[in-house]
N, CA, C and O atoms as a DFTB+ gen file, in Angstrom:
336 C
 N C O
     1  1      23.290       3.818     108.698
     2  2      24.708       3.939     108.445
     3  2      24.963       4.689     107.137
     4  3      25.779       5.609     107.087
     5  1      24.259       4.284     106.088
     6  2      24.413       4.930     104.796
     7  2      23.925       6.374     104.851
     8  3      24.525       7.261     104.243
     9  1      22.851       6.605     105.572
    10  2      22.311       7.954     105.708
    11  2      23.302       8.860     106.446
    12  3      23.498      10.014     106.065
    13  1      23.914       8.338     107.489
    14  2      24.898       9.108     108.239
    15  2      26.098       9.456     107.368
    16  3      26.610      10.574     107.434
    17  1      26.543       8.521     106.564
    18  2      27.673       8.766     105.678
    19  2      27.313       9.802     104.629
    20  3      28.137      10.656     104.301
    21  1      26.104       9.746     104.097
    22  2      25.678      10.710     103.089
    23  2      25.532      12.111     103.698
    24  3      25.898      13.102     103.066
    25  1      25.006      12.194     104.904
    26  2      24.876      13.500     105.559
    27  2      26.244      14.099     105.859
    28  3      26.446      15.302     105.693
    29  1      27.164      13.283     106.293
    30  2      28.511      13.769     106.573
    31  2      29.173      14.258     105.294
    32  3      29.819      15.306     105.292
    33  1      29.022      13.521     104.223
    34  2      29.600      13.926     102.943
    35  2      28.948      15.198     102.431
    36  3      29.629      16.075     101.900
    37  1      27.630      15.308     102.585
    38  2      26.925      16.510     102.128
    39  2      27.335      17.721     102.945
    40  3      27.452      18.823     102.409
    41  1      27.553      17.525     104.233
    42  2      27.974      18.632     105.086
    43  2      29.389      19.074     104.743
    44  3      29.678      20.270     104.717
    45  1      30.262      18.127     104.482
    46  2      31.657      18.448     104.201
    47  2      31.827      19.098     102.843
    48  3      32.779      19.851     102.640
    49  1      30.925      18.827     101.905
    50  2      31.063      19.402     100.567
    51  2      29.970      20.411     100.287
    52  3      29.642      20.656      99.126
    53  1      29.395      21.004     101.332
    54  2      28.319      21.974     101.170
    55  2      28.810      23.223     100.454
    56  3      30.007      23.364     100.202
    57  1      27.898      24.127     100.127
    58  2      28.272      25.301      99.330
    59  2      29.208      26.265     100.060
    60  3      29.892      27.051      99.405
    61  1      29.261      26.231     101.388
    62  2      30.093      27.175     102.125
    63  2      31.286      26.499     102.784
    64  3      31.955      27.120     103.610
    65  1      31.568      25.271     102.452
    66  2      32.685      24.569     103.085
    67  2      33.916      24.734     102.213
    68  3      34.033      24.112     101.157
    69  1      34.826      25.574     102.662
    70  2      36.069      25.803     101.929
    71  2      37.258      25.652     102.849
    72  3      38.259      26.348     102.674
    73  1      37.182      24.793     103.793
    74  2      38.274      24.616     104.731
    75  2      38.017      25.407     105.995
    76  3      36.882      25.778     106.292
    77  1      39.070      25.659     106.729
    78  2      38.956      26.341     108.014
    79  2      38.512      27.779     107.887
    80  3      37.736      28.260     108.713
    81  1      38.982      28.469     106.883
    82  2      38.593      29.858     106.682
    83  2      39.335      30.809     107.601
    84  3      40.118      30.396     108.456
    85  1      39.074      32.070     107.409
    86  2      39.713      33.118     108.208
    87  2      38.982      33.257     109.536
    88  3      37.751      33.249     109.555
    89  1      39.694      33.382     110.632
    90  2      39.011      33.541     111.933
    91  2      38.425      34.953     112.056
    92  3      39.132      35.903     112.393
    93  1      37.149      35.070     111.783
    94  2      36.506      36.382     111.741
    95  2      36.350      37.048     113.101
    96  3      35.944      38.208     113.167
    97  1      36.657      36.354     114.178
    98  2      36.628      36.993     115.487
    99  2      37.781      37.977     115.643
   100  3      37.784      38.775     116.580
   101  1      38.759      37.934     114.742
   102  2      39.909      38.840     114.824
   103  2      39.459      40.286     114.609
   104  3      39.960      41.193     115.275
   105  1      38.523      40.508     113.688
   106  2      38.068      41.871     113.417
   107  2      37.423      42.522     114.638
   108  3      37.835      43.621     115.010
   109  1      36.437      41.904     115.276
   110  2      35.872      42.538     116.470
   111  2      36.887      42.663     117.605
   112  3      36.873      43.642     118.352
   113  1      37.765      41.672     117.732
   114  2      38.777      41.742     118.801
   115  2      39.717      42.910     118.558
   116  3      40.086      43.614     119.497
   117  1      40.113      43.124     117.298
   118  2      40.997      44.250     116.979
   119  2      40.336      45.576     117.331
   120  3      40.956      46.437     117.956
   121  1      39.075      45.740     116.928
   122  2      38.390      46.998     117.223
   123  2      38.136      47.170     118.711
   124  3      38.160      48.293     119.215
   125  1      37.897      46.091     119.410
   126  2      37.727      46.174     120.860
   127  2      39.016      46.646     121.528
   128  3      38.980      47.538     122.376
   129  1      40.147      46.063     121.158
   130  2      41.410      46.463     121.765
   131  2      41.817      47.875     121.353
   132  3      42.395      48.608     122.155
   133  1      41.524      48.262     120.115
   134  2      41.814      49.629     119.685
   135  2      40.982      50.622     120.491
   136  3      41.497      51.653     120.924
   137  1      39.704      50.320     120.697
   138  2      38.846      51.182     121.504
   139  2      39.347      51.248     122.941
   140  3      39.332      52.312     123.561
   141  1      39.788      50.116     123.465
   142  2      40.298      50.076     124.829
   143  2      41.546      50.939     124.976
   144  3      41.687      51.657     125.966
   145  1      42.441      50.879     124.018
   146  2      43.666      51.693     124.070
   147  2      43.319      53.171     124.011
   148  3      43.857      53.963     124.785
   149  1      42.429      53.552     123.107
   150  2      42.020      54.962     122.998
   151  2      41.357      55.422     124.285
   152  3      41.619      56.530     124.752
   153  1      40.503      54.591     124.862
   154  2      39.819      54.935     126.101
   155  2      40.819      55.149     127.237
   156  3      40.696      56.109     127.997
   157  1      41.787      54.276     127.352
   158  2      42.773      54.390     128.428
   159  2      43.646      55.626     128.225
   160  3      43.908      56.361     129.177
   161  1      44.099      55.861     126.993
   162  2      44.970      57.017     126.734
   163  2      44.236      58.316     127.039
   164  3      44.775      59.176     127.734
   165  1      43.018      58.474     126.532
   166  2      42.294      59.712     126.788
   167  2      41.852      59.820     128.245
   168  3      41.730      60.927     128.768
   169  1      41.614      58.709     128.896
   170  2      41.272      58.748     130.317
   171  2      42.426      59.253     131.157
   172  3      42.228      60.035     132.087
   173  1      43.624      58.813     130.837
   174  2      44.805      59.282     131.578
   175  2      45.066      60.748     131.278
   176  3      45.398      61.515     132.182
   177  1      44.920      61.148     130.017
   178  2      45.164      62.554     129.672
   179  2      44.132      63.470     130.308
   180  3      44.455      64.591     130.702
   181  1      42.899      63.006     130.410
   182  2      41.849      63.854     130.975
   183  2      42.022      64.055     132.472
   184  3      41.809      65.156     132.980
   185  1      42.402      63.013     133.173
   186  2      42.524      63.097     134.624
   187  2      43.891      63.588     135.075
   188  3      44.057      63.941     136.242
   189  1      44.842      63.620     134.208
   190  2      46.195      63.973     134.604
   191  2      46.949      62.712     134.967
   192  3      46.369      61.723     135.415
   193  1      48.201      62.766     134.771
   194  2      48.981      61.558     134.990
   195  2      49.266      61.351     136.470
   196  3      49.109      62.255     137.290
   197  1      49.682      60.153     136.778
   198  2      50.051      59.813     138.152
   199  2      51.269      60.615     138.570
   200  3      51.399      60.994     139.734
   201  1      52.152      60.874     137.634
   202  2      53.380      61.607     137.934
   203  2      53.075      63.035     138.386
   204  3      53.753      63.561     139.269
   205  1      52.069      63.662     137.794
   206  2      51.732      65.035     138.178
   207  2      51.286      65.089     139.631
   208  3      51.654      66.012     140.358
   209  1      50.495      64.105     140.061
   210  2      50.074      64.087     141.462
   211  2      51.248      63.774     142.373
   212  3      51.343      64.315     143.475
   213  1      52.132      62.914     141.925
   214  2      53.302      62.579     142.717
   215  2      54.214      63.799     142.849
   216  3      54.781      64.038     143.915
   217  1      54.355      64.568     141.774
   218  2      55.161      65.781     141.831
   219  2      54.552      66.805     142.780
   220  3      55.278      67.493     143.497
   221  1      53.235      66.911     142.793
   222  2      52.576      67.848     143.695
   223  2      52.825      67.446     145.152
   224  3      53.026      68.303     146.013
   225  1      52.811      66.167     145.414
   226  2      53.100      65.703     146.784
   227  2      54.539      65.969     147.169
   228  3      54.818      66.315     148.317
   229  1      55.455      65.813     146.232
   230  2      56.855      66.075     146.562
   231  2      57.100      67.565     146.794
   232  3      57.893      67.934     147.660
   233  1      56.425      68.420     146.029
   234  2      56.542      69.870     146.252
   235  2      55.979      70.227     147.620
   236  3      56.558      71.034     148.347
   237  1      54.855      69.623     147.963
   238  2      54.253      69.869     149.272
   239  2      55.177      69.405     150.397
   240  3      55.329      70.095     151.406
   241  1      55.790      68.239     150.222
   242  2      56.728      67.733     151.232
   243  2      57.946      68.640     151.354
   244  3      58.451      68.862     152.454
   245  1      58.416      69.163     150.227
   246  2      59.557      70.090     150.273
   247  2      59.200      71.381     151.011
   248  3      59.986      71.886     151.813
   249  1      58.010      71.906     150.733
   250  2      57.586      73.123     151.429
   251  2      57.461      72.892     152.925
   252  3      57.806      73.760     153.727
   253  1      56.955      71.697     153.303
   254  2      56.836      71.373     154.722
   255  2      58.225      71.213     155.351
   256  3      58.449      71.640     156.483
   257  1      59.151      70.597     154.615
   258  2      60.506      70.403     155.135
   259  2      61.234      71.731     155.303
   260  3      62.014      71.891     156.242
   261  1      60.994      72.678     154.413
   262  2      61.631      73.992     154.527
   263  2      60.996      74.854     155.617
   264  3      61.586      75.843     156.050
   265  1      59.799      74.481     156.059
   266  2      59.121      75.262     157.084
   267  2      58.194      76.317     156.519
   268  3      57.733      77.185     157.260
   269  1      57.909      76.266     155.230
   270  2      56.999      77.237     154.621
   271  2      55.563      77.041     155.099
   272  3      54.808      78.009     155.203
   273  1      55.181      75.806     155.388
   274  2      53.835      75.515     155.869
   275  2      53.941      74.686     157.143
   276  3      54.928      73.984     157.365
   277  1      52.905      74.780     157.976
   278  2      52.924      74.007     159.220
   279  2      52.295      72.628     159.004
   280  3      51.834      72.316     157.907
   281  1      52.281      71.819     160.041
   282  2      51.828      70.425     159.940
   283  2      50.343      70.332     159.597
   284  3      49.942      69.468     158.818
   285  1      49.528      71.211     160.169
   286  2      48.092      71.160     159.878
   287  2      47.809      71.483     158.415
   288  3      47.009      70.810     157.765
   289  1      48.468      72.512     157.906
   290  2      48.276      72.874     156.499
   291  2      48.803      71.755     155.581
   292  3      48.207      71.462     154.545
   293  1      49.916      71.143     155.972
   294  2      50.466      70.034     155.195
   295  2      49.473      68.873     155.115
   296  3      49.223      68.330     154.039
   297  1      48.912      68.503     156.264
   298  2      47.958      67.387     156.295
   299  2      46.697      67.704     155.496
   300  3      46.182      66.842     154.784
   301  1      46.202      68.919     155.606
   302  2      44.974      69.275     154.884
   303  2      45.213      69.290     153.372
   304  3      44.368      68.825     152.607
   305  1      46.340      69.813     152.947
   306  2      46.631      69.822     151.507
   307  2      46.936      68.429     150.975
   308  3      46.595      68.099     149.839
   309  1      47.582      67.616     151.804
   310  2      47.862      66.245     151.384
   311  2      46.562      65.448     151.267
   312  3      46.420      64.641     150.348
   313  1      45.633      65.653     152.159
   314  2      44.340      64.945     152.047
   315  2      43.569      65.449     150.831
   316  3      42.852      64.673     150.200
   317  1      43.700      66.715     150.493
   318  2      43.060      67.245     149.312
   319  2      43.656      66.616     148.036
   320  3      42.921      66.301     147.100
   321  1      44.964      66.438     148.004
   322  2      45.598      65.782     146.873
   323  2      45.193      64.312     146.769
   324  3      45.069      63.768     145.671
   325  1      44.991      63.679     147.920
   326  2      44.620      62.265     147.910
   327  2      43.196      62.045     147.406
   328  3      42.885      60.976     146.881
   329  1      42.337      63.034     147.558
   330  2      40.944      62.916     147.089
   331  2      40.847      62.976     145.588
   332  3      39.902      62.429     145.020
   333  1      41.784      63.618     144.921
   334  2      41.689      63.795     143.455
   335  2      42.211      62.612     142.722
   336  3      42.205      62.597     141.491
């Protein structure tokens, strides 16, 4: 009993016990999220945005509606856009 009390007291007043301290996991978490944001932003810029592909499909649909291209050409170009 006395030994347990002494060990607990020694642990609580050890050389590195200064209370709760700063949560040091914040630093790696911050850098992880910063890296994730940079990765996502450059990934979207490199591949082109979703809007650009959507605009290409709308232009293709407009050309098909006007009769500039036939159904086979429309389907082949639309499948090509879907692959990218």
